[in-house]
Each structure stands twice: as structure tokens, then as C-alpha cells.
C-alpha positions as CSV (number, residue, x, y, z in Angstrom):
1,X,12.6,40.0,118.6
2,X,15.4,37.6,119.5
3,X,17.6,39.7,121.8
4,X,20.8,38.2,120.3
5,X,19.9,38.1,116.6
6,X,19.4,41.6,115.2
7,X,18.2,41.3,111.6
8,X,19.2,43.9,109.0
9,X,17.4,47.2,109.6
10,X,16.6,46.6,113.3
11,X,19.7,48.6,114.3
12,X,19.4,51.3,111.7
13,X,19.7,54.9,112.7
14,X,19.0,57.9,110.5
15,X,19.9,56.1,107.3
16,X,22.9,54.3,108.7
17,X,22.6,50.5,108.7
18,X,23.9,49.8,112.2
19,X,24.2,51.8,115.5
20,X,24.9,49.4,118.3
21,X,26.1,50.7,121.7
22,X,27.3,48.4,124.5
23,X,24.2,49.5,126.4
24,X,21.9,48.4,123.5
25,X,23.7,45.1,123.5
26,X,23.3,44.6,127.2
27,X,27.0,44.6,128.1
28,X,29.9,47.0,128.8
29,X,32.6,47.2,126.1
30,X,32.0,46.2,122.5
31,X,30.0,48.3,120.0
32,X,29.6,48.7,116.2
33,X,28.5,51.5,113.8
34,X,28.0,51.0,110.1
35,X,27.7,54.3,108.3
36,X,26.5,55.0,104.7
37,X,27.7,58.3,103.2
38,X,26.6,59.5,99.8
39,X,28.8,61.0,97.1
40,X,30.4,64.2,98.3
41,X,29.1,63.7,101.9
42,X,31.0,64.7,105.0
43,X,30.3,63.4,108.5
44,X,31.8,64.5,111.8
45,X,31.8,62.0,114.7
46,X,32.9,62.2,118.3
47,X,34.3,59.1,119.8
48,X,33.8,59.9,123.4
49,X,35.0,57.0,125.6
50,X,35.4,54.7,122.7
51,X,38.3,53.8,120.4
52,X,37.5,52.5,116.9
53,X,38.7,51.3,113.6
54,X,37.5,53.0,110.4
55,X,37.1,50.0,108.0
56,X,35.7,50.6,104.5
57,X,33.2,47.9,103.4
58,X,32.5,49.4,100.0
59,X,34.0,52.6,98.7
60,X,36.8,54.9,99.7
61,X,37.1,57.8,102.1
62,X,39.2,60.4,103.8
63,X,39.7,60.4,107.6
64,X,40.7,63.5,109.5
65,X,41.5,63.2,113.2
66,X,43.9,65.1,115.5
67,X,45.3,67.1,112.6
68,X,46.2,64.0,110.6
69,X,44.7,62.9,107.3
70,X,44.4,59.3,106.2
71,X,43.3,58.5,102.7
72,X,41.6,55.1,102.7
73,X,41.6,53.4,99.3
74,X,38.9,50.9,100.5
75,X,37.4,48.4,98.1
76,X,34.4,47.7,95.9
77,X,33.1,44.9,98.2
78,X,34.2,42.9,101.2
79,X,34.5,40.0,98.8
80,X,37.0,41.8,96.4
81,X,40.0,42.7,98.5
82,X,41.6,43.3,101.9
83,X,41.1,47.0,102.8
84,X,43.3,49.5,104.5
85,X,41.9,51.1,107.6
86,X,42.5,53.7,110.3
87,X,42.6,53.5,114.1
88,X,41.0,56.5,115.9
89,X,41.3,57.1,119.6
90,X,38.8,58.0,122.3
91,X,38.0,61.6,123.0
92,X,38.5,62.6,119.4
93,X,36.6,64.5,116.7
94,X,36.7,62.4,113.5
95,X,35.7,63.7,110.1
96,X,34.9,61.3,107.3
97,X,34.4,62.4,103.7
98,X,34.0,60.6,100.5
99,X,34.0,61.6,96.8
100,X,32.0,58.7,95.4
101,X,30.1,57.3,98.4
102,X,31.0,54.7,101.0
103,X,29.7,52.1,103.4
104,X,32.1,52.0,106.3
105,X,32.2,50.0,109.6
106,X,33.4,51.4,112.9
107,X,34.0,48.5,115.3
108,X,34.5,50.1,118.7
109,X,35.4,49.4,122.3
110,X,35.0,51.4,125.5
111,X,38.5,52.0,126.7
112,X,40.7,53.9,129.2
113,X,43.9,54.8,127.4
114,X,44.0,57.4,124.7
115,X,46.4,56.4,121.9
116,X,47.4,58.3,118.8
117,X,45.5,57.9,115.5
118,X,47.2,55.5,113.1
119,X,46.9,54.2,109.5
120,X,46.8,50.5,108.7
121,X,48.0,49.7,105.1
122,X,46.2,46.9,103.4
123,X,49.5,45.2,102.3
124,X,50.5,44.8,106.0
125,X,47.3,43.0,107.0
126,X,48.0,39.3,107.7
127,X,45.7,36.9,105.8
128,X,45.3,33.4,107.4
129,X,43.8,30.3,105.9
130,X,42.3,28.4,108.9
131,X,40.8,24.9,109.0
132,X,40.7,22.3,106.3
133,X,38.2,20.5,104.1
134,X,34.7,22.0,104.5
135,X,35.8,24.0,107.5
136,X,38.3,26.0,105.5
137,X,37.9,29.8,105.7
138,X,39.9,33.0,105.4
139,X,40.7,35.1,108.5
140,X,41.8,38.7,107.8
141,X,43.6,39.8,110.9
142,X,43.6,43.5,110.5
143,X,43.0,44.4,114.2
144,X,44.0,41.3,116.2
145,X,46.7,41.0,118.9
146,X,50.0,40.0,117.3
147,X,49.0,41.6,114.0
148,X,47.9,45.0,115.3
149,X,49.1,46.1,118.8
150,X,47.9,49.7,118.6
151,X,44.7,49.5,120.6
152,X,43.7,49.5,124.3
153,X,40.7,47.1,124.4
154,X,39.5,46.7,120.8
155,X,40.0,43.5,118.8
156,X,38.6,42.9,115.3
157,X,39.0,40.6,112.3
158,X,37.2,39.7,109.1
159,X,36.1,36.2,108.2
160,X,35.4,35.0,104.6
161,X,33.8,31.7,104.2
162,X,33.4,30.1,100.7
163,X,29.9,29.0,99.8
164,X,29.1,25.6,101.3
165,X,31.8,25.8,104.0
166,X,31.7,26.1,107.8
167,X,33.6,28.6,109.9
168,X,33.7,29.5,113.6
169,X,34.2,25.8,114.1
170,X,34.7,23.9,116.3
171,X,32.3,25.8,118.6
172,X,34.3,27.9,121.2
173,X,33.8,30.4,124.0
174,X,35.5,33.2,125.8
175,X,33.3,34.1,128.8
176,X,35.6,33.4,131.8
177,X,39.1,34.1,132.8
178,X,40.9,30.7,132.8
179,X,44.1,29.0,131.5
180,X,42.8,28.9,128.0
181,X,40.4,31.9,127.6
182,X,39.7,35.5,128.5
183,X,36.4,37.3,128.9
184,X,35.3,39.0,125.7
185,X,32.0,40.3,124.4
186,X,31.6,39.6,120.7
187,X,29.7,41.0,117.8
188,X,29.2,39.2,114.5
189,X,28.2,41.5,111.5
190,X,27.3,39.5,108.4
191,X,27.4,40.3,104.7
192,X,26.2,37.7,102.2
193,X,27.2,37.7,98.6
194,X,24.9,36.8,95.8
195,X,25.4,34.6,92.8
196,X,28.3,36.6,91.4
197,X,30.3,36.0,94.6
198,X,30.9,39.7,95.1
199,X,27.8,41.8,95.3
200,X,26.0,41.7,98.7
201,X,22.3,41.5,98.8
202,X,19.2,40.1,100.5
203,X,18.7,36.9,98.5
204,X,21.5,34.8,100.1
205,X,21.7,33.4,103.6
206,X,23.7,31.4,106.0
207,X,23.3,29.7,109.4
208,X,24.7,30.6,112.9
209,X,24.6,28.7,116.2
210,X,25.2,29.9,119.7
211,X,24.5,27.9,122.9
212,X,25.4,27.2,126.5
213,X,25.8,24.0,128.4
214,X,22.9,24.7,130.7
215,X,20.6,25.5,127.8
216,X,19.9,29.1,128.8
217,X,21.0,30.0,125.2
218,X,20.2,27.7,122.4
219,X,20.0,29.7,119.1
220,X,20.1,28.3,115.6
221,X,19.3,31.1,113.2
222,X,19.3,31.9,109.5
223,X,21.4,35.1,109.0
224,X,21.2,37.3,106.0
225,X,23.1,40.3,104.6
226,X,23.4,43.0,107.2
227,X,22.4,41.0,110.2
228,X,24.1,41.3,113.6
229,X,24.4,38.6,116.2
230,X,25.5,39.2,119.7
231,X,27.6,36.8,121.8
232,X,27.4,37.7,125.5
233,X,28.6,34.3,126.6
234,X,28.5,30.6,125.7
235,X,29.8,28.5,122.8
236,X,29.4,30.0,119.3
237,X,29.8,28.2,116.0
238,X,29.4,27.1,113.4
239,X,28.6,29.8,110.9
240,X,27.6,28.0,107.7
241,X,27.6,29.6,104.2
242,X,24.8,28.2,102.2
243,X,25.8,26.7,98.8
244,X,25.9,29.5,96.2
245,X,26.3,32.3,98.8
246,X,29.7,33.2,100.2
247,X,29.6,34.6,103.7
248,X,31.6,37.5,105.3
249,X,31.4,38.5,108.9
250,X,33.2,41.2,110.9
251,X,34.1,40.1,114.4
252,X,34.3,42.8,117.1
253,X,35.6,41.7,120.6
254,X,36.4,43.6,123.7
255,X,36.4,42.9,127.4
256,X,37.8,43.7,130.9
257,X,41.1,41.9,130.6
258,X,44.1,44.2,131.2
259,X,45.8,43.0,128.0
260,X,44.0,42.5,124.7
261,X,43.5,38.9,123.9
262,X,41.3,36.7,121.8
263,X,42.0,33.5,123.7
264,X,39.2,30.9,123.7
265,X,38.3,27.4,124.7
266,X,36.7,24.8,122.3
267,X,33.7,22.9,123.3
268,X,35.2,19.7,124.6
269,X,32.6,17.7,122.8
270,X,33.8,18.9,119.5
271,X,37.5,19.8,120.1
272,X,38.6,16.6,118.4
273,X,37.6,18.1,115.0
274,X,40.5,20.6,115.1
275,X,43.0,17.7,115.2
276,X,41.5,16.2,112.1
277,X,42.5,19.1,110.0
278,X,46.0,17.8,109.7
279,X,44.6,14.8,107.7
280,X,42.5,17.0,105.4
281,X,43.3,19.2,102.4
282,X,42.5,22.9,102.8
283,X,39.8,24.2,100.4
284,X,41.8,25.6,97.4
285,X,39.4,28.5,97.1
286,X,41.1,30.0,100.2
287,X,42.3,32.6,100.6
288,X,39.6,34.4,98.6
289,X,41.2,37.8,98.7
290,X,44.4,39.7,99.3
291,X,45.4,43.4,99.3
292,X,45.6,43.3,95.5
293,X,42.2,41.8,94.9
294,X,40.4,38.5,94.5
295,X,42.7,35.4,94.7
296,X,40.2,33.0,93.2
297,X,37.7,33.9,90.4
298,X,34.0,33.8,91.4
299,X,33.3,31.3,88.6
300,X,35.7,28.9,90.4
301,X,33.3,28.7,93.4
302,X,31.7,25.4,94.4
303,X,27.9,25.7,94.1
């Protein structure tokens, strides 16, 4: 098995889709759990030395932690709306419960400071349209520096790429401390919509590239719904959504820097592409979602 590409099911644990620790990834900070709870189910988790976000992917849930209760309205699908979420600290007992069932992501980071739990309302999440032309995509900055400061090491955001478009482009890296970048380990967790543009499933696919200048990493892989890709170092991008199949991915980043940052450097060979965006028109399908629901109808997609 490719050590960086973890296809759907290969990280499953006792019925949960993903259980990825830093040790399993081969690094020190970033991790990810994706849990699946049935109707009426209750689950108790212990965060240990990790802080985490509780991010509904499909469904709603109640979060209890440190005597606080957060009701997460969630969403039907990652392709239908921006979700609310909760931050939970290290050294905490967290109870999740759901009336109708939920699939929920817990991006996490090994950290030092213990902060208070906190609720993140969907209507306060910044939605950014990044790029132009076929490189237009939506960035949902629910857990990024500048948008959400209540974390010690953890950074996270969601990307929505219309079918046929490219994202994570130009290729970029964040594997050394320099004037333009900080060191971050990064996880990509992919969801791929089917022909209705909303329902996730195994029929669709996309493409992902990660590489290094010295050729020690040179990966070009097809990614499908539920796949995980690990970025220990090197340039990554593009992620390409195949025509007919919109792409979502959750980015989880964490590293040793004393201050949270997502600073990166473009590959100099392709950095010129970013300047060209000023001459191009953004794809009108973006943004795809807001906190109130879909912004563009699925039938308006390009195929």
C-alpha cells in the first residue's frame, strides 16, 4: 500500500471510517478521526494530549464537554451547506450523541496548552472564493488563523471544488521554517459527490499530486470518496475534480511552530499561474455553499 495514499476503508476502526494518529501517519502532530454514529447512539471520547474540532459531515449531534452542551445543527452533506462546529480541548472527556445519526470528523493536533471548549456558529465561518477560471474553488475557513484563533496547534479548513476544476494550485509546500513558510504536517480527507452534486459515493473520483524536487516523492493518484492522503513534506497540488463529480476535502494542518500559521511557498516553476488569475473570471459556480445552504443549484454544474 502507498504509505501516503490511504484509500477508503484502510484506516477504518470498529465501524468508524477513519482513525489516523500521528504515529500511524509517521509524524508528530496532525491526526484525524471520522466517526459514524447510528440513530440514538452516544459515544464518549477522551482527547488525551490532543485538541480537536467536532465537525459534522452529515447529520446533527450534541456535544457535551467540561459541563457545557453544544447543539450542532450540522448538515445533510458537505456539499449542501457550511456547518457549525465545536472546539474541544486536550485532557477532556467528550460525549457525542445524535438523534437521527451522524458522520462527524474530528481533525486533531497534539498540543501543549489546554483551552476552554467553544462553539463555532456556521454564520460566522468565512467563505472564500479562491483562484479564477478552471482553478476557482471555495475555501471554508472554519478553523484557520485569522478566522478562528481559539486553538493551540490545530488548523483546519474545507475545500469545495466544482466538477472539472483544479484546486490546491499552484503546487505549494510548507515543510521548512523560512520567510514565506512554516513547517506543517497536512492531511487531506476527500469526499466525492455523485451525479446529483450532493450525495457522496464510490462512483466518482478525482486526482491528486504530491512531489519533491529531488524525486523522493512523486505521487499522482486517483482519489475517491473517503480516501485520505498524507503530506509529510514536498509540494502538493493540484487536486482535480473529474467532470461530473464535485470534490470536497478537509485539510488538517499542525506543526511545531510556536504560533499557528498556514504560510506556504509556491513551487517557483508554477508560481506565475497565481498572477494570471487577475486576468481571468472566477467560475460563477463558486461559492457552492453558505451557512444557509447551496448557493448554486446542482443542475447548474458544468459536466
